N, C-alpha and C positions, 0 to 999 in steps of 0.2 A: 659731438667730439670731430675734430677734423681727422682725415685719413691721408696717408702717403702709400701708395702702392709700389712695391720695389718688384721689378721684373728681372730675373736671371735667367741666363741660357742654360739649357742642357748640356751635356758633354758632346765634343764634337771632333773630328779628325782623329789623330793618334793621340788625344788626352783622354786618359781615363777618368780624369776629375776637370770640372769646371769650378774655380772659385765662386763665381757668380751663383752658382746652383747652391754649393755649400753654404754660401753666406745667406741666401734666403731660407734656408732650413733654420737657422738660427735666429733670424730676424722675425720670422712668423709671429704675429699678434704682441709684438714689443711695443711698449709704451713709450711714446715722447712726451715732451712737455706740451700738453694741450691736443695732443693727436696721439694715433694708433697706427701702427704697420700693418699692412696687408702684404701678401706677397704672390707672385705668380711665375711658374716655371714656363720658359718659352722654349719652342723647338727650334733647332738651328736651322730652319729652312726658310727658302726665300719666301714662299707663298704663304705658308702657316704662321710664321712669326708675327707679323703685323695683327691679322685678325685674332690670334691669341691674347694679345695685349689690349686691343679694342673690347674685346669680350670681357676681361678682367676690369676694366675702366668701367664699362657699363654695369657691371654685376656690383661693384665696391662703391662707385661713385668718389672717388680720390678728389682731394683738393690738389695733390702734387703726384706726379708719377716720375718716378726714378727708374730708366732702363740701364742695364748693367751688363758688361761683358768683359772677356778676358783680353788682353793686350799683352801677349809674351814678348819680353824684352823692354817693357817699361818698369821703371823701379818705384814709381808712384801711383797714388790714386789720381786720376786725370779727367775732371769733367770736361766734357766736349764742348767747344763752342759752336761749332756748325755741322749741319748734315747737308751732304750734297746729293743731287738726284741723279745718281748712276750707280748701276751695278756692274761690277767689273771683278769677277770672284777670281783670285789667286788659285782657289782649291774649290773642289766641288762642296755643297752643303750636304747635310746628312740624307737628302733625297736624291743627290746626284745633279743638282742643278747648277750649273756653272756658265752663267750668262756674262757676255763680255760688251761693256760699252753700251749698256741697255738702260734706258730710263725707269726709275723706280714708278714713277707716276708720268705718264704720256705728256698730259698737258699742265705739269705741276711746274713751280718756279724751279730755277737752278739751285736754290738752297733755302733752308729753314735755319734760324739761329735758335739756339737754346733758349728757353724761357725761364730757366734756373737762375739764380743769382750767383753764376758760377766763379767769380772773385771773391765774393763775401764766402762761399763755401770753401774755396782753396784758402783762404788766409785763416779761416776758423780750425780747419783741419791741421794746418801746418802749427798754429798755436797750441794746439793739443798734442803736438810731438809727432804726426805722422807725415810721411812724405807726400806731398799734393802739389800738383801744378797743373795750370789751363793747358788743355791741348787744343790745337787748331785743325787738326784732322781725324775723322773717326775711322778713316779706312775707306774701303769701297765693297767690304763682305756685308755679312748679313748685320753685324753691327750698325753700320751706316745705314743699311736698308731699313733695318727696325727704327732707328732714330728718326729718320727722314717719313717714313711711313706713319708713325703715329704723331709726329709732329704735322703733318699733314692733316690727320684725322681732328687734332685739336686745333687748327688753325683760327676757329673762330670761337674758341672755348676760354673759359677763365682758368682751366686747370694748368698748372706750371707742369713743364715736362723739359727732361733734358736726358743726356745719355753720359753715363759715368764708365770708364775703362779701369779695370783692376789688374794687378800685376799676377804672375803665377804664384802658386802656393809653394813653401820649400819643399814639399815632396814630390813635386812636378818637375823639379830640376836635380835629379840624382847625379849629373855631371858636375854640378856646381859652377856652370859656366853664364848663368844667366840671373838677373835681377829676381828677388822673390819677396813676399810679404806673407806674414803670418795670417792665418784665417781671423784670429782674434782681433788683429788690427785692422783687416779689411771690413770686418764686421762694425767695428766701432767707428772708423771712417764713414761709412756709409749712413750709419746713424746720425752723426754729426752733420753729414750733408743733408738728410732728411729733416732734421732739426732747423739747420738754417733756412731751407727751401720754405718750410711752413712759417717761419717767424719773421723772415726778412721780404718786406714789399718791393724792394727795388735793390740793384746792385751797388757794390763799391766802384768808385773811380780811381782805381789803381792800375799800373801798369803791368801786363802780363802777356807783352807780345813778344815775337821773335824776330831777329833780322832774316833767318832764312831757314 
């Protein structure tokens, strides 16, 4: 049976919750059609995050890896198109690291593209009634750092990998000023993404770009 590894970040900054962490608690050992899910909790730290996911990949030997992080302010599940080779942290990570304009891999390429079928994922999640759209920027914090680092590790591998950002949970926005999504919907959206990634060999040729 095939395996999907879903890696979600621990809590960070002023957030007492991280929807990625809460989601993987519910996704652990769930079954897909022709595959099973394994999960990994990722520290929100520059140096340990990549090594943690690499260790989980080596332990579980998955066919697909989904790395998942929080994007406060977004209203949809957003599969990322590209990771860039730069750390430029607006805030410090959980160990106080705050690099500015530092390459993630000193001799690495400028960017890596996701090897997930991000447009097929987006369409299927939308068809199931959940907000979803392709994103063209994973930021420059630990999410992009992890996305780039894991993609660099898997650059010569058959294992599909990509990063998916998810919104805040409703209980994280007590002021009611930011978009949120229920944990139930986040979990279901990630399951759909994992299923599409397992069963879809190529991506769809549909528009998902933006003018600016």
